[in-house]
Structures are given as C-alpha cells and as structure tokens.
N, C-alpha and C positions, 0 to 999 in steps of 0.2 A: 192263499196268502195267510200267514200266521201273524198275529199281532201280539205285542208286549202286554203281559198282564202284571199290573203293579197298582197298589192302592192309591198312589199319587198320580198315576197317568190315566188320562181319559180313555175308557175302553174303546178298542177298535180304532185307535187314532195313530199308533206308532207301529209300523211294520217291524217284524222280527227279522233282523239281518245278522248273520253269524259274525261277520267282521266287526260290526258295531258292538255286539255283545262282548266280544273279546277285548275290544278297546275300552269299554266301560269297566270290565273286570280289572284291567290293568290300571286304570285311573283310580279305582277303589283301593288298590294295594299300595300305590306310590304316586308321588307328584310326577305328572307326566306331560310331555309335549306331544300332542296328537297331531300327526301330519297326514292329511287325507285330501285327495283331489277334490276340487270344487264340484259341488252337486251330489256328493256321496254321503251327506248327512252329518257334518260336524256338529250342527245345531242339535240334531237328535241325540248324538253322544252326550252333549252337554246337558240336555234335558234329563236324560236317563241317570247321569251321575248326580245331578241336582236332586232328583227324586229320592235317591238313596241318602243324601246328606241332610235333607230338610228336617228329619226327625232329630238331628243333632244340633241344629242351629240355622241361622240365616245363610243365604247364598248371595254372593256379589258377582254379577256378570258385567265385565268391562268390555266396551267396544269403542273403537277410535273416533267414530263419527255419529252425529245425531241420527242420520237415516238408519245406520246399523243398529243403534240403540233402540229406535222405534221398531225395527224389524224383529229384534230379539224379544222385546217386551211382548209383541203380538204372538210370537211363536211359543214362548213359555206360558203365556196366559191361555193359549188355545190347547196346549197339550197336557197341562197339569190341573188337577182338581184340588179344591180346598186349599188354594195357595194364593196369597195376596202378592201380586207382582207390581212393583212400583218403578217408575222411570224418572231419572234425574239428569239434569244437564246444567251447564254454566249460566243459563238465562234465569234460573230460579234463585230466589233469595236463599241464603245459607240456612236460615231457620226452617224454610220449607223442605230443603233436602234433609236436614236433621230429623224432621218429622216423618219423612218417608222411610228413612233408615229405622226409626223406632217402630213404625206401624207395619211394615211389609215383611213378608217371608223371603222374597227375592227382590233384590234391588239391581236394576239394570241402569248403567250410567256410562257417560264418557269419563275417562280416567282423570282428566285434569281437574274436574270438579271434586272428585273424591280425594285426590292428592292434596288439593288446597284445604279441604275441610279437615283432613287428618292432621296436616301440619299446623292448622289453626286450633286444633283440639276440640272441634265441634262435636265429634263423636269418635269412637274407636272401632276396631275390627274384632274385639274380644268375643262378640256374640256370633261371629260368622264361622261356619264350619267348612265352607268351600268358597274359593275365589276362582273364577274362570276368566282367563285373558284371551279374548278373541283377537285374531290377527296378531298372534304373540310375537311374530318376527319383528315387531316394532319395539320390543322390550330391550333396547340398547341405549347407551349414553344416559342422558338425563330425561328420557321420555317419561311421561307420567306413570306408566306401568311400573317402572323401576322404583319410583317414589312411593307408590302404593304398596308394593311388595315389601318395602322396608318396615312397614307397620304390621305386617302379617304375623299373628301370634304363632308360636311354636305349636305344631299339631294341627293347624288349619290346612286342609287339603288344597293344593294349587294345581290347576290344569291349564295348560296353554294349548291353543288351537290355531292351526294355519294350514293353508294349502301349499304354501311356497316360502320356506324359511330362508332360501338363498343358498349359494354355493360356498360362501366363506365360512369355513369351519370355526374360525375364531369368533365370528359373530353369533353363530348358532350356540357355541359354548357360552358366550356372554349372555345370551337370552336365557339359557338354562340356569346359569348362576344367579342372574338378577331376579328371576321369577321363582327360584327355589325348586326347579324341575330336575328330577334325578333319573329319569328314564325317558326314552324316545320311543313312541309307537308309530310306525310309519306303514302306510299302505299305498299301493299304486294300482293303476288300471290293470296291470298284469297279474296281480296276486290272485290265486285261485278262488279265495272267498269273496273277492270284490268283483271279478270279471262278469258274473251273471247279472250284475246290476248296471253295467256300463252301457251307455248310449254312445255310439261312435261319433267322434268329431273329425270331419274330413278337412284337412288343411290344404288349401289351394294357394299356391304361389303365383301371383299375377305380376309378370314383369312388363314394364313399360319403357319406351325409349324417350329421351329428353328432346323436345322440339328445338328447332334452330334458334329461336329467339331466346329461350332460356339458356342454351349453350353459349350464345354470344354475350349475354349479361353475366354469366358465370365466368367466362374468360376474362372479361374486364375486371371483375371483382378479384380474380386470382392475380391478375397483373398488378392491381393496386396492393394486394397483400404482399406480393414479392418485393415491392418497393420498400415497404415498412420493415419486412423481415430482413432485407439486406442491411438496413440501418442497424437493426439489432445485432446482426452478425458483426458489423464493423465496430460495434461497442463491446464485442466479446460477451454478449448476453446470451446468445444461443450459438450452437455449433453449426458451421457451414455444412450444407448437404443434408441436414436432418429434415425429414418430412414433418411439416408443421401441421398440427391438429389442435383441436380445442383442448384436449386433455394435456397435451404437451405444453401448450401456452399457459394453462392453469398452473402447471408445475413450475414453469418459469416465473410466473407472477408470485407464487408462494416464496420462491427463493429471493426475489426482489424485496418482498415485504419483510422477510427475515433479516435481510441486510439493513433495511431501514430501521427495524426494531433494535438492531445492534448498534445504532448510532451512525451508520454510514450515510450521512445526508449529503451525498455528492450529486453533481450534475448528471453523471452517468446513471445513477439509481433513479433519479427523478425522471429523466428522459426515458429510461427503460420502462418505468411504470406507465408513462403516457403511451409509449409504443405498444406495450402489452394490452392496454385498454383498446387501442385502435385495432389491433390484430384480432382480438376477441370479437369485436363488433363486425369486422369484415367476414370472419369465419362463420359467424351466425347468419349473416346475409347470404353467404354461399350455400349454407345448409338449407335455408329457407327456399332459395331459388331451385335447388336441385330436388329437394324432397317434398316441398309443400306447394310451390307454385307462385305465379306472379302476384296474385292478390295479397297473400301473406307477406311477400317481399316488399310490395308497395307500401303496405301498412307500416312495416318495420322501418323503412327508409324515411317515411314521414315523421316517425318518432325521432330518428336520428337528426333530421333537419330541425325539428322543434327544439331538441337539445342544443343544437349548434347555435340557435338564436338566443340562448340564455347567456347572460353576462357571466354568471358564476357556474363553473363546473362543466362547461360545454366545449372545452378545448379540443379533446380528442375527436369529437363529432365535427368540429369546424375544420380540422385537418382533413377529415374524410371527404366532406362535401365540396371542398375546394379542388380536389384532385380531378384531372381531366377524365380519368377512368370512371369516376362517379358520375360525372356529367353525361358520359356515354351510356351508362346504365340507365340513368333517368330518361334519356332520350328514347331508349328501347321501350321502357315501361310506358311512356306517354303515347307511343305509337301503336304498340301491339294490342291485339285483342285475344292473344293466345293464353290459355290457362294450362295448368299441368294436366297431362293425359290421365293422371290418377282420377281426376274429377269425373271424367266421362265414364270411367270404369265403375266408380262408386254409384253413379246414377243408374248405370245399366244393371248392376248387381241388385241394388235396392228395388228397382222397378220389377225385375224378374222374380224377386223373392216375395214382395208384398202382393203382387198380382198372381203369384203361382199357386196360392192356396189360401183358403179363408182363414183369417186370424193370424197370418204369418207376420213375424216381427223381426226387426234388424237393429243391431247396435253398431254404430260407426265410431271407432276410437281415433282421435287425432291428438297429437302431442301439444298443439298450441291452440289457444282460444281463438285467435284470428282465423285459423284454418277451420275451426268448428263453426264460426259465424259465417264464413264463406260457404262451407258445405251446406249449412242449414238454409241459406238463401237459394242455393242451386237446387237442392232437393225439393224445395217447395213446388217446383215445376213438374215433379214426377206424379203422374196420375195415380190416385189411390194412396199416396203417402201422406201420413199425418205426422208432422215432425215436431219433436221436442228437443231442446238443447240442454244438456246437463253439464254445468260448469260449477267451479268452486265459488266461495263467497267473496274472494278478494276482487277489488276493482269493479264493484258494482255487479258482481255475479249473483248467483242464486243463494239465498239464505237456506239453512239446512231444512227448515220447514217447507220451503218451496221445492227443494230437492226431493223430499219425501212425497210431496203431492205429485210431482212429475213422474216419479217411479210408480206411484199408485195408478196414475193415468196410463202408464205403459202396460201395467199388469191387466187393467180392466178394459183395454182396447181403445181408450181415448186417443192414444198415440200408438203408432205401429213402427215408428222409426225414432231412435234416440241417437243424437250426435253428442259424443261425450269426450271430455278430457279425462285425465287420470282419475278424477273423483269417482267415476263409474266403474273403476277396475276392481275395487277391493270389496269382496264379501257380499255385496248387495244381491238379493234374491230376485233374479229376473229369469225365472226357470223356463219360460215358454219361448225364449228367443230362438229363432230358426237359423240365423246367420250373424256372424260377427265379422266386421271388416276392420282390419288394421290399415289405416291410411298410410302408416309407415311402420317398419319394424322398430322395436325398442331394445336397447342393449341389456336391460335388466331382465334376468330370468324370472324374477318374482313378478314383475309387471306383465311379462309375456304370458305366464301361467294364469295370472288373474284375468287378463283380457280373454284368453282362450276359454276359460272356465265359465264365461257368460252364456255359452251355448252348450248343447249336448247334455242337458241336465235331466229332462224328462222325455226327450226324444232325440233322434240323431240330429246333428247340427253341422253347419258348414262354417269354416273359418277362411277368410280371404286375406292374404298378406300382400299388400301392394309394394312392389320394389322397383325403384327407378334404377335402371341399368347403369353400372359404372359410377355410382354415387355412394355417399355415406350410408344409404339404406343397406347395401350389401355388407358393409363392415359391421353394422349393428345386428343384422340378421345372423351372421356367423358368430358374433360374440354371444348373443343370447343362447344359441343352440349349444355352444361349447359350455357355457355356464350351467345350463340345465342338465347336461350329461354329468358334469362334475358334481352338481348338487346331489343327485341320486347316489352316486358312488360314495361321497363323503358322509352323507347321512347314514347310509347303511353301515359304514365303518364306525362312525361315532356311536350308533345305536348298539352295535356289537360290543364296543369298548365299555359302554355304560353297563350293559348286562353282565359283563365280567368284572366290573368295578375298577377298570384300569383307565378310564377316561380322565383327561385333564380336569373335567368338571368335578369329579370326585376328589381328585388330588388337591385341587384348589380349595374345595370346601373343607377338607381335612386339615388344612394348614391354619384355619381360623381357630382361635381359642374356644369359641362356643361350639366347635365341632367335636370337642373331646369330652 
C-alpha cells in the first residue's frame, strides 16, 4: 500500500488512490462538484484539497448537522499536521464563533451559524482560500449553503461533495450555480480506477404478504376514503375515475389554496379544503397499515382522536372518527394481536447477523419515529442485540450531542444495532456495518443511495429491502430505481456539457454582468 506524501498530511495516514488523486487535481483547477459513492473517501479528497490551500489562507468546511461537523473535525484533525481545526455550531455565542474563525486554520461548522454571522457582519470570508460544502445537494432554495456562498470572495476555491445529487437536472444545475461550481467530477462503482476499492453490497429484496387483519382494516379505510372522494367528485374538485394518491391529493390541495388566495371564499372551496384534509389523513392511515403495521397505525389513530376532541381545528378528525368504517377499524385494532410480518423478518435478520460473527453490526432504517420505537421495543428481545435508537431532535428526540454519543457507542461496540429514522441516512461514518435493513422502500433516489451506503464500506455488506406485496411499497421501490438510473444518465450528460462549456450553468453565469 502506498501513502500520500505531503508536508501537511500525517505520514502513512492517507492511502494513495488514483481516482482520489485525479479528483483532487480537478478541484485544484476549478470549482468542482465531487460525486463519489459513499465509503470511497470524499472526506479524504476534501482533506487533500485543504492541505493544498492552507498555505494560501483558511479553509471553511460546512456540513448540515452537528454529528457530521463533529465527524469532520475529528477527521481533519487526525489527518493534518500543524493545523488548528476549530468546530462551530449554533449553540455557541457569536463572539465565541468569531474567535474560532480568527484563531483556527480550518473551521468546521453547520452552515446556518456561518450564514447568520456573515449577514450580521461578525466576520467575513476574505481570509478563506477554500470552502467545502459537504452534502452539497442541499444547496438549493434558501438553504444556508446558498446564503454563505453569496459572501464568497472572487478567487476563493469552492468544492461541493455528495454521494447522491438526485436525478433532477434543474436542481443539480441550481446547486452548481448557487455554490459557484463550474465542473462535475463523477465516479461510480463501475469506473476502472474505483472498482479495485469496492466492497460489494448485496441487495436482498424480502417480500411479505399482508395478514388478514391488516387487509380488513385497510379495506374499511379505503371504503371511508371512497365516501369522501365521492363528495369531492360531486363538487367537481377532482375528476371521476382518477386513482387517488397522496401526491394527487396534495396537488388538489394546492389548487384549492390558490383559489382561496385569489379571493374565491366560497362554500365549495372551504368544503373542498376540509375534504382534502380528511382524505390526506385517511391515505396516511392506509399507508401506515400496509407498510408499517398495526402499532404505528394505532398510535396515529390515537392522535387523530385526540385532535377530534379539540374544540378548535379538529373538524376533519371529528368527521373521520364518527364514520362507521372508522369504528370498524378501531374494533379490529382492539381485538388483534397481529403485527406486520416485516417485524418478524427484521428480528430474524438482526438475530442472524449479530450472532453470526463477532462484532457484527446492523442498522435498521424506518420512515416513521413510531415505527422506530416499536422496532426498538421488539428488538430488545433478540439475544445478543444491544439496541440504540437514532432519531432527530424534534418532539423530544435526541439532541445532536446525544446523536454523536450514540454513534460513538455504535462504533466502539456499546451498541450493535441502531434503529434510525432519516437522520442516520446522510454522511455519517458507520463504516463497520455488516447489514442495513430498509423497513420500507423510499421513493427518493438520494435517500436510497444514502441508506444503502451505510454498509459495504470496509468489507462486503448486505442490504435487505422489505416490501409488502401489493402495497405502496412496490410503487416507491419502482420510483426509486427509475430515478437512480436517470440520475446517472443525466449527471454524465451534464458533466459532458460542462466540460465543453455548453451547459446551462455556464450560459446562466455568462448572462450576469459580473461574468463579463
């Protein structure tokens, strides 16, 4: 094994990889969006680029969450010599952050803190030679990355890094424009200079059948949905015969809100908004029953009932709980002890993995916190499983410091199973994971890639995708696969256009006065 030799890099600490060297050279020549599969060393590329720019000025590294900031601070500190690395976040006093910017060679921070400080004039970016945007696909709209980039001095090198920018070309272009990125450098597992370093990830599709109790509850919910949809059809709010889905109902709701905003304050519009709210709630309940199980459905219906008891704002929920179909669903839930068959599959996979080899670890991803809580309780019965639950900060969840501590515990073996919501999908270094379980497919190609990338980083890994037959799971699974294929094709086309100077990114930049 050959190591990088550089006066700023700790000797024998960074392996020489040809594709990383090529990407570093590209970043040194031009502002670049680096797209590299999870586990192949985006951080190493960032460190090597930073090592080149430290002689010219300070380096700012931005990451979207406190756990990622903490991870990057540790990585840059470990790999670089004679370099003061400081960490910032929104919990610090502004003057403390300003002091860190003044004193440190590399500043690692959440972007919101830096954006607020720059807008308040507490410090500037004049002394920075390099800005690194981790998880750069977030750089759209009014996200803090965009606000920080607006303060970037001319001549400061900008580098964006992501494993999964998405399949929407317009959004990729928006990221590049917002973050001043003029070229794309993309690698995949199939590239000849990358393939020698790939550990294989075996994707296993696990299909389950829906139990009769869940089928009966779902049938009642669909019957109730049909009742309210029929009323919307009679009001000419939706077309008869159209298949009603959440995305379709959201579009209908946007249309109703637009009519209201234009001053159409009629009984039809107001009733339409009420029916829209009812249908969205029922669709969510159907999705929970089919893809999550009875416990998450029960928890959700309890929330609907609590809302129905409120004097203000509970009208749509009151209409739901009064329906005879709802009473039938409630009767099934009160009598059944059936849980979703996915649960037993999760227990089996986790048991087989953690007891199949010393030090084996598993991450279970689930869409909803209620499902995570249910799985955490069920997994506690698995011999040898030491369970941690990773959830976001809202509604009494884990603070970012607690998330960091939990992931540290996972790395050092205190936990060998993590049950996580989407907060665990992005960027976090959990390199020794042997298996990842998707409790359900997700339609987002970005989230699918991020989830899958939690395994197969330092050894071969297994991915298990649980799919309930004949449900929304199958729709989401197809959607994600199609988007992922489209993402690769569009990125390659956009990269080629950029290299020839014909991309809309270049054309848009040229239309600005400061581009001449």
